[in-house]
Structure formats: structure tokens, C-alpha cells
Residue, then its C-alpha position, 0 to 999 in steps of 0.5 A: m444282577a438282582v441278587e447282587d442288588k439284594h446283597i447291597s441292600y442288606r449291607i446298606y441296612l446293616v450299616a444304617f442299623v449300626i449307625f442307628l445304634m451308634a446314634m442312639a448310644i451317643t443320644v443316651k450318653l448325651t442325655n446321661i451327661q446332660w441330666v445325670e452327670g451334668d452337675y459333675y461335669r459343669k462343676l468340673a469345668k467351672d473348678r478348672t476355670v473359675k476358682t474362689f480365692v481367700i482374701p485374708a482379713n486385715k488383723g487388728n492393731i495392737y496399742s499401748s496403754d497410752g494409745s501408741l500403735l505397737a503393731t499394725s496391718i499395712p496393705n501391700y500391692t502387686i501390679r501385673f498386666d494383662a496385655m491382651a485385655p486393652k484394645t490395639k488402639d487404646f494400647d498404642a495410644k497410651v503405652d508411651s504415657l503409661s511408661m513415663d508415669l511408671s518411670k516417675l513413680l518407680g524409678k526405672p527408665v521409661s525405656y525399661y517399661e515401654s519395652l516391658l509393656r510392648n513385649a508383653r503385648t507381643n508375646k500375648s502375655r496375660y500376667t506380666l509383673i509390672a511392680e510389687d511391694l507398693s504402698y496404698t498411696e503408690y497403688s492409688k497413683v498407679k491405678k489412675m495412670p493412662l490405660f490402667n485407669k480403664g480398669a481390669y478388662k479394658g486397661g489390663i491392670i491386675v491388682e493383687q493385695k496382701t497385708v504385712r505386719e508392721h511395728p511403728i515403734g521398731k524393735i522395742a518389746e518385739r518379742t512380747i508384741g510377738y507374731d502369728r505366722i507359718d514358717d515352713g509349714v509350722i504355725k508359730r505363735v508368739g507373744i501378744e500376736g500369738a496369744f490373742g490371735k482369735y481376736l486379732n485375725g478377723k474373718d477372711g473374705k472371698v473373691l472369684k478369679q478366672k483362670i487366664a493362663k497356666g497358673q495365672w488367675k484374674p478376678i472376675r469382677d471388681i467386688n468380692e463375693v465375701d468382703p473380709q472382716d477386720g480383726y479387733d484391736v488389742i489394748s496392751t498394758i505396755d506404756v511406750y514411755i516407760q518401755d523406752i526407758a527400760h529398754h535403753a537402761l538395760l541395753k546400756q548395762l548389757q553393753e557396759y558389762d559385755a553381758e550375754h543376755g538380760c531382761v527387765v520388767v516393770m509392773e504396776t503394783k496394784t493391778g499387775q499390769v506390765k508397763a514395760i518388758s525388755n528381753l535383750g540377747r547378744d548376737e555372737v557375730s555382730g555383738n549387738y543386742y536384739e529382742t531374741i527370747n522372752y527371757a523374763v517369761a520363759e527362762a526358769h533359773e536359780p534366783g540366788s539371794t532374791f529367793k531369801l524373801i521366801d526364808m523371811i516370809a516363812l520364818l516370820d509368818d510361822n512365828k519361828v524367830d523374830t528379826s532381832k534373833v542373832y546368828d554367828s556367821h562363822g567367819g563367813t563359812i559353814i558346812y552341811r554334809g560336807r558342802k560349804v556355804r560361804d558368804s560373799h564378804e570375806g571373813g563373814y559378818g561376825k554376829i548379826s541379827l536375822a534382819r541384818g543378815f538379810e540386809v547384807s545378804s549373808n548366806t550363812v545367817m539365812v541358811q542357819a535360820v532356815y535349817e534350824n527351824y525346818n530341818g525336822n519338818p522341811k514340809q512345812f517350809v516347802d508348803r509355804i512356798d507352794k501356798m504362795g503359788l511359786n510351784k506353779s507356772l503363772g498361767l500367762p497366755f504366752q506359749g513357752e512359759g518357763k516351769p518352776v522347780i521347787p523340790q519336794p520332800t517326797d521327791k526321790t532327789w530330795n537329799p540332806i542338802s536340799l533344804p539349806w541350799m534352797a535357803f539361799g536360792y539354789g536347787v530351785a528355779v523360777t522365772p524372773l516374772q515369778t520373782l517379781t510377782l512375789y516382791n510385788a505382793i509385798a509392795n501390794n500389802g500382801e495381795m499377789v496379783k497375776p502379771q497382765f499384758v492386755s487390758e481389753i479387746k476393742e472394735w473402734n471405741k466399743t469394748i469387746k472384752k475387758y481383762d480385770k485384775q487377777v488375784i493369785n493369792p489374796k494375802i501371802c502373809s500377815d500384816e505384821t510380817l509385811k510391815k517388818l519385810k517392808n522395813i528390811l527391803q528398804n534397809v537393804v537400799k539404805r545400808g545393806t547390799a544395795a547401799k550404792l543405789y541409795s538416794k535421800d531424795f528418792s526412796m526405793a526397796g528391794k533385794t540384790g541376787t547374785a547367783a553362780a550357775g554352770y558350776g556343776t559342768n566341766g569341773g566348774s570351768d563353765k561357771y558364770y554369774i547371774s546378777s539380779f535386783v528386784g524391788y519396788f518404788p517409791a518405798e513408802n507408797p509403791k506404784y511400780s515393782c521392777i526386776v532386772v536380770v543380767h546373765k553372764p556379765n564379764t567377770s574380767m571386770n571383777n565386778y558381777y554382783g547384783a547391786d553393781v550390775a543389775g541395781p543401776v538399771f533398776k534406779r535409772i528406770a525408777q528415777k526417770i519414771f518419776t522425774d521425766v514423766p509429764s507433770t501430774n499436777e492437778i488442773k483446776n476448773l476442768d468442769k468449766k463450760i466454754t461457750k465457743q467450745e460448746n457451740k462447736y461440739n453441738e454443731y458437730f453432734a448435730k451433723a453426726q446425728a443427721v448423717k445416715n447414708t449420704i455425704p454430709n456438707l462439711k464446708g466451714m467444719s474444722g478439718m479434725d471434726a470432718v475427719a472424725l465424721l467421715g471416719n465413722l462413715g468408713i470413708k478415707v480422707k485426704i487433706k490439703g491445707i489446714g484450718k476449716v473445710k473449704s471444699q470437698s471432692v464428693q458433694a453433699g447428698e451423694p450416697v456413702i460408699k465404704n472405703s472410698t476416699i474424699t479430698l478435703e481442702l482447708s483454709 
């Protein structure tokens, strides 16, 4: 018996020892977890239940030069319901009235919302969708509804905010305004939005959210960890009035000639600021025209006769010939290396001067002049083109700018017909904007300026960055050459290929162009035409330059020439700008002080200076001044009535709360 007891005692000791070892191991493990691996496990637990989410910053706005809003960020709200948050007493008391208010605002039956809310409560859903794509006004109404007005933890309302980009003026200039977004994982940056994203995008904020169900997260508190910082505003050079004129003038002509696509650009002569740009392409299914591709910037093609200005600049500035030099058009056909150069006019023009040859756009005259004077040294002619910068892209801020093609005598592809073909705009490629830049230089007394789409970056009324005029070439030719070219370009409209556009009441200068394209494919069966007109107005003191290019006008109408297809768009734009614009008559006595006005301003200024961190007393102040004053404090304003402030919802002396809303009653 004693021996047996002894064995039992050993076993007890052994078991106790094992338990002791296990306890020690557990203690060591717990100590290790607590002091050695504790930070890791605490972080892991937190990451699985609490997570930082990014709050995208509101993009800055894009404005036109006249202050119109071209693109802006609009808050968009989604409302969800955490059915487990409210107390049973609160839920039962408020579910009926909440359902009624939701029905009134969102349009669905009361029974729909009551069923939705009760089912969510029964199923213990913590993330039930109530409504999405709500405006700020709608969201404000929802959060004031019964139950939801108790907030996230007592009322169960979950608010998710995102921003969407809106274009208040619609589709006009949509491609130039552009976008900056991610499509299928690919970042796409187009137009002003894409080019100036670093200013527009701002800085994202951060908010902590807690996991409440599988894949569902809820904000931990009502304030953000880091508030987002709005982006800067971009002031474009676009003038909405001129843009509207250009857009509709182009659209009308594309529809009339059943053309495939086209573009128009209006540029301020002295600064290079683009006041209007429209790019319209036809949808083959609907037949309607849309802003699809920025043709003016991206599409480099053979310009045809508008390129003949290069011939004149080179010939005159290199002192090769004078405008009075006479050439025989040889019945409208000349041959180089077995290839024919033809005039559009049947039978040619007989013997005419170089100036007249340009005015009537004679291919035979212009090719002869260039070939005779540069065939022995084609590099001199090409160097003239390169010197003007036409062999390089303009260096615009947009992606996808078209690359010019100017053949060089050192190229392997250079051949005996390269020079004569260049003389009438074939075998080369430039974008419409490059061609406009060249003609604008003539209008601007020889100074070639870079097209500009943005004038400045602003934060409210503070200028962050200003974009001044950029000079590409300070003088593309001599003053003597400029004088002759201006006269000839004016004569193109008075008595040349664009004589149909002439008006004795309004002066214009420019050049027509009609280029045949696709002639080298499928035996010439794919041949089509590119009609263009480029110039400036008024001719004597140019303020604007403009180019119009129309691709593939319907040839069944037997009228596809630049003067007939593109020219009328140019004329319509020029005349409307100078006949329909608001009066620019001088207003005298602008400096005369008005006592009442001065007193009102001083009163406003005094209050503005005194305001710091508290709400001012606005009673008696004009509604406009009150809105401005509160806006500078970062407070949203809701107005009722008109006139002066009668009462304010937040009383004077209360602390300023950013982004809060004050209601002002006016009378």
C-alpha cells in the first residue's frame, strides 16, 4: 500500500511539473507577445478593425477669361443606414416619419422605405443603401430627417461623399477643357484638366473608419483626421462668347456639307491667347457631331495652299524675286519628272505676277517661283521653314500634340519632286494650330507667339502663377516683306480666291486652302478633300487670327473648295465678334466719387477688418456684401428674400465654424 502511494505521489509530482512547465511556457509566450511582439499584434488588430481612408480633395475650378465657369467639382452623396445603431425605442418612434420624409424627397412610396428600414433592422444590417447620387441640398435635407438627425451612432446614418466633375456650359470646348481620370487602370490626362492637374487636384485628406461588417466600414468620428485641401483654380484664355460663336458657325457648316470632322481656332493676335477652339467629329451611327478629338492640336496633315505663305516669305525675304515678277501658268499644267502640277482653274491664268499668282492660288506659278530659285540649293528653302520653327511641335502643355513633317534634303526619302511639291503644300504635314501661328505672326508684325490656353493659376483672388506671352520667333521676316504680304493677303479676300467673303464694311485678310488627301491609296479611290481658310481681322489693325479646317466635305455637292466650305465660317465668326459683342464705347467720369457708394463701401470695409474669429452683426447690410463677408470667412450662405439683412440664423459674436451654413433673411 505504501509503495502504491509512493508511485501515485511520483505521478502527481510529474503531472504538477508538466503543468508547471506549461504554465512557464504560457507565461513566456504572453510576455513575448506583450513586450516583444505586442506592437505587431496590436497593429494587426487595429488594421483589421480600423483603417485610414483617403478623402479626395475637391478639384479647383476652370474659368473662362470672362469669368464663366467651365469646369467645377460638385459634391455627390450616398446615404446608408446602420440599423443596429439606434435604440429600439428611437427606431420604433421615428421609422414612420423617416419613411414619409424620404418618400417626399426621393419619390418612392412610403411603404418602400418603411419596408427597407424595418427589414434592415430585422436582418441586423449595418450598411443598407438608402439613396445615392444626392446633391448637397438633398443631403442636407436627409441628415435633418427624424432619426437621422441623431447622427451616426444614435441615428444610424452613414454618409459617403465623393466629387464629380461638371461642365456648366455643356459640351462646348469639352475636349480642350479635358479630363484627368483613370479608365481600366490607365491614367488618362486630356486637355487643360490633364495638363494642369498638379494645380487643380489639391491634396487629399484622411478619415479613420471602423469595420462594422464584411467589407463595410463606418467613420469613427464626425471629423476627419486630415481635412482635404482644395485645388487651385485655373483661368483659361477661352472667351465663352467667342467660343459659342465659333462652335455654332463650325457646326452649321459641317452639317451643311455633311463633312466628317473639322476644327476652328480663334486667337488673340498680340498675346497668342486662344479665345475659342472647337473640334467636332461626326458620329457615324447618329450622324450628330461631338467634341471627340482635339484636331486643331493633334492632327498634322498636308495643308495645301495655305502653305504657300511660306513660299512668299522665303522668296521675298531672300530677295529672290519681287511680287511683280511675271510667270506663265502654261495653260494650268506643268510637269516635273513626269508628275503633273495643275491649277484648280481650268486652262490656268495665263501670264500673271507672283502676287496675283498667290491671290488666285495658282499652283503652277508658285511651284515655278520656288523651283527656279531654290532647286540648286533646296536647303536654303527648307532652312527658312526651320528658322520659323515649323519643323518643331509648338510645345503645348497637352498630350498628343501632332508632330510636323518637313522633309529635309539630307533625308533618304528626299527626291527631285520633294521641293516643287512642298511649294504648294504637299509632302509636308503641320497641325492647324501651327498654320494659324504662322499667319498670326504676319498679323502681329512678324512676332511669332506661342498659342496659350491658360493665363493664370489662382487661389481665390490670389495669383499663384501667371502665364505671360511666349515668343517663338521675334521676327519671322523683314518689315518690307511684311508690308507686301499684308497687302497680298488682303487682296486674296478683295479679288482673289476668297472674293466671295469680301465686304466693304468689314476688312479681312487670309488665304484659302484645298488639299487632296488619300490620293495615294486604293488607286486614288480613297481621295477626299481638306478645305481650309486662315487669316486675321480687321485687316488694317488685326485683333484676332482664325483658322477653319473641314475634312471630307461631301463632294457630291460639287463644292469642296476652302473659300466655299471653310471661308464662310471664318467670315461668320469675324463679323459676329465685331457686330454682336457688347458695346466698347468709352464711358467718361469713371473716377467721379459717389458719396452714398463711398459710405457703403467704408461701412463694409470696417466690418470686414473687424471680423476675425466671430460672426459679425450683419443686420442692415446689403445681401451681396453679407454674402461676400461670410464667404471670406469660409461660411456657406443661404438667402431668403431680397434687399438688406433682416435677421441671421447664427447670432453675432458666435465662433466661426468653417463650412457651416448661415441663413440670412432679407427684406
